[in-house]
C-alpha positions as CSV (number, residue, x, y, z in Angstrom):
1,M,50.1,16.2,-153.3
2,S,49.8,19.5,-155.5
3,K,50.4,23.1,-154.4
4,E,46.7,23.8,-155.2
5,N,46.0,21.3,-153.0
6,D,48.0,22.2,-150.7
7,N,46.7,25.5,-150.6
8,L,42.9,24.4,-150.2
9,E,43.6,22.0,-147.6
10,S,45.0,25.0,-145.6
11,D,42.3,27.0,-146.5
12,L,39.7,24.5,-145.2
13,L,41.8,23.7,-142.1
14,D,41.7,27.7,-141.4
15,Y,38.0,28.1,-141.9
16,L,37.4,25.2,-139.9
17,E,39.7,26.0,-136.9
18,G,37.6,29.4,-137.2
19,F,34.1,28.1,-137.0
20,F,35.4,25.9,-134.2
21,N,36.7,29.1,-132.2
22,V,33.7,30.7,-132.7
23,L,31.8,27.9,-130.8
24,G,34.7,27.7,-128.2
25,E,35.5,24.2,-129.3
26,H,39.4,23.1,-130.0
27,P,39.2,20.0,-131.9
28,S,42.5,18.6,-133.5
29,L,42.1,18.1,-137.2
30,K,43.9,15.4,-139.0
31,V,44.0,15.6,-142.6
32,E,44.4,12.5,-145.3
33,Y,43.6,12.6,-149.2
34,R,41.8,9.2,-149.8
35,S,41.9,10.2,-153.6
36,P,42.3,13.1,-155.9
37,E,38.5,13.8,-155.5
38,E,38.1,13.0,-152.0
39,L,39.0,14.7,-148.5
40,Y,39.0,13.0,-145.3
41,I,39.4,15.1,-142.2
42,N,39.1,13.6,-138.4
43,L,38.1,15.9,-136.3
44,Q,39.9,14.3,-132.6
45,G,38.5,15.5,-129.3
46,Q,36.3,14.9,-126.2
47,S,34.2,17.9,-125.9
48,D,30.2,17.3,-125.5
49,F,29.8,18.9,-128.7
50,L,31.7,16.3,-130.3
51,S,29.9,13.6,-128.7
52,V,26.2,14.4,-129.4
53,D,25.3,12.4,-132.9
54,K,28.4,12.2,-134.4
55,E,27.2,11.0,-137.8
56,E,24.5,14.0,-138.4
57,L,27.2,16.6,-137.3
58,A,30.1,14.7,-139.3
59,E,27.7,14.8,-142.3
60,E,26.7,18.9,-141.7
61,L,30.2,19.7,-141.2
62,S,31.1,17.8,-144.4
63,T,28.6,19.5,-146.5
64,L,29.7,23.0,-144.7
65,A,33.3,22.0,-146.0
66,E,32.4,21.1,-149.7
67,V,30.3,24.7,-150.0
68,F,33.3,25.9,-148.6
69,L,35.6,24.2,-151.3
70,R,33.2,25.0,-154.2
71,R,33.3,29.1,-153.0
72,K,37.2,28.4,-153.6
73,G,37.1,26.6,-157.0
74,A,37.2,23.3,-156.1
75,A,34.6,21.5,-158.5
76,E,32.7,19.0,-156.6
77,R,35.2,17.9,-154.1
78,A,33.8,15.3,-151.7
79,V,34.9,16.2,-148.1
80,Q,34.4,13.1,-145.4
81,I,34.6,14.6,-141.9
82,D,34.9,11.9,-139.4
83,I,34.8,12.6,-135.6
84,N,37.1,10.5,-133.7
85,G,37.7,8.0,-136.1
86,V,34.1,6.5,-136.2
87,K,33.5,6.4,-139.9
88,L,37.3,5.4,-140.8
89,T,36.8,2.6,-138.4
90,R,33.5,1.6,-140.0
91,R,35.0,1.7,-143.4
92,K,37.9,-0.4,-142.6
93,K,35.4,-3.1,-141.0
94,L,33.6,-3.0,-144.4
95,E,36.5,-3.1,-146.4
96,R,37.7,-6.2,-144.3
97,F,34.0,-8.0,-144.6
98,A,33.5,-6.7,-148.5
99,L,37.0,-8.5,-149.0
100,E,35.7,-12.1,-147.2
101,A,32.5,-11.8,-149.2
102,A,34.6,-11.5,-152.9
103,K,36.6,-14.6,-151.5
104,Q,33.3,-16.2,-150.9
105,A,31.8,-15.2,-154.3
106,T,34.7,-16.8,-156.1
107,Q,35.4,-19.8,-153.9
108,K,31.6,-20.5,-154.3
109,G,31.2,-19.0,-157.9
110,K,27.9,-17.8,-156.8
111,K,26.7,-14.6,-156.3
112,I,26.7,-12.6,-152.8
113,R,23.9,-10.6,-152.1
114,L,24.6,-8.2,-149.2
115,N,22.6,-6.3,-146.6
116,P,20.5,-2.9,-147.3
117,M,23.3,-0.1,-147.0
118,D,23.1,3.5,-147.3
119,P,24.8,4.9,-150.2
120,E,28.0,6.2,-148.3
121,E,28.8,2.3,-147.3
122,R,27.8,1.1,-150.7
123,K,30.5,3.3,-152.1
124,W,33.0,2.1,-149.7
125,I,32.2,-1.4,-150.9
126,H,32.3,-0.3,-154.3
127,I,35.6,1.1,-153.9
128,S,36.9,-1.5,-151.9
129,L,36.5,-4.4,-154.5
130,G,36.9,-2.3,-157.7
131,E,40.7,-3.7,-157.8
132,V,40.1,-7.3,-156.9
133,D,40.7,-9.5,-159.4
134,G,37.9,-12.2,-159.5
135,V,34.7,-10.1,-159.0
136,E,32.5,-7.3,-159.7
137,T,30.3,-5.3,-157.8
138,Y,26.6,-3.6,-158.6
139,S,23.9,-2.5,-156.4
140,V,20.2,-3.1,-157.0
141,N,16.8,-2.0,-155.7
142,E,16.2,1.4,-154.7
143,G,15.3,3.6,-151.5
144,E,16.3,2.1,-147.8
145,E,16.3,-1.1,-149.9
146,R,19.2,-0.6,-152.1
147,R,22.0,-3.3,-151.6
148,V,25.4,-4.5,-153.3
149,I,25.8,-7.6,-155.3
150,I,29.4,-9.2,-155.4
151,K,29.5,-11.4,-158.4
152,P,32.3,-13.5,-159.4
153,T,33.7,-12.9,-163.0
154,G,35.1,-15.6,-165.3
């Protein structure tokens, strides 16, 4: 991790801690990088604030964090804020599911059509299978019907 990334991470953590202090909340913050363009932050705590509609709150906090980073000069850096590991747990389950579906696609020699998913989940599937030999992925349809296709290659 570069010194610039260390400074941005530290500044963002200070900003988020200040934000939560104003609200009277004190979650612990665990930071991990998923890629050079994405920062994953897991807020851990048991307060009522963190238990109400976690997904919507996490999305709003992610947007707030991305705006902060843009103002600090970190162009288009994605921030994924999770609350008590809910997204990470879902992501790991999707990755296991995607690997199993890829295995089926290669064994059967047929495309596998996954159920419609939101954009973030589709992205996780594409990333999970991006380095897997023997398959490629792409998305089809529009809106709420958009889904991932896993296609065997070769």
